[in-house]
N, C-alpha and C positions, 0 to 999 in steps of 0.2 A: 442668719443663714438661709432661710426661707425666700428673702427678698433677692437674694444672690442668684438662686435657682430660678426665680420668675424673671430676673432681668437677663439672665443668659437664653432662658426661652423665648422672651421677647427677641432678643438679638438673632438667635437661629431663625426664627420666623422672618425677620424682617430681611436677612441676607441670604435666605434661601432662593435658589434661582429654579424657575419652573420650566421645564422643557415642554416644547409640543412637538409630539410625534409627527414624523411627516410619513406619509404613506400614499398610497393608492388606493381610490375607492372604487370596488368592484362591484358590480350588481350581478349577484347570484341569480339565475334562472329560476323561474316558478317551478315548484314540483310538480305542476300540473302539465306543464309543457312537453310535447312529446318528444324525445331525444329521436326516435326514429326517423321522424318527418325532416328533423334539421340535418341528421347524417344523409337523407336523401337529397336535400337542397345543396348540400355543401360538396366542395371536391377536398376530399379528405386525403392527405398525403402522409403515410406513416414513414418513420425513420426508424428501423431495427437499431438494437445495440450494437452491430456489425455493420451500419451504415448502408443496410439494404433498403431499398424505397420500395413501397407499396402502394399502389394507387387502385382503389376500389378492389381490392382482393388481389390484384395481380401484382408480380415483382415487377420492376421496372428499371432498368438502366438510368443511370443519371444522366446519361447523352439524351434520352428520349423523353424527360420528364416535361420540358418546354412543351413539346408535340403532343402528348397528352393533356396537358393542361389546358393547351389552345381547342383541342378536339372537344373536351369535357365543357370548356367556358363557352364553345359555339353552340352546344347543345342547350345550356341553360346560362343565359349571360348573366343573370343576378347571383349565381351561386357565387359565395366566397370560397377561396382556398383556405382550408385549415390544415395547418403542419402540426403533425404528433410527432416529436423526437422523442425517442427513448432517453432516460437519463444518462445512459453511458455512451450514446451516440455524439459524433462530434460535431461542434459549433459549425464548423466550415461546410459541411454537407446541408445542414439548416439553412445557411445563409445562400448556398446555391440554390436550393429549391425555391427559397422567398425569392432570389432574382429570377429565375426563369419564370416564375409565377407574374411577376412584373414585366418580364418581357413578352409575355403571353397576352399581355393586355389586362390582367387581374389588378385591381388596386386595393381591393378589400382582403387582404391576406391577415390571417391570424396564426398564434401559436397557442397550441393546447397544451397545458401541464397534464403529464400523466404521472 
């Protein structure tokens, strides 16, 4: 009886499939990194749950997002655009903001998870 158990154990070990999980490697920021300095250098575009857009503390209409990003990009050309959508905001508005950033000449556009 014990030999049958060992044979079954060997069978299950040999026939088992091992799945490698696929994911994205994310580099977490250092805890010593100053977050406020990063916010000053980047152009942060916040999208509220009701799809209201805010850039640097000012409420902005969707039609003027491109002009605002162009102006801020002209002030600091190396600054990336960081889009912070609320979990309940629509994807359409987020994509529009990202498109406006590209049209404004900014190619370093990121999405921040909140």
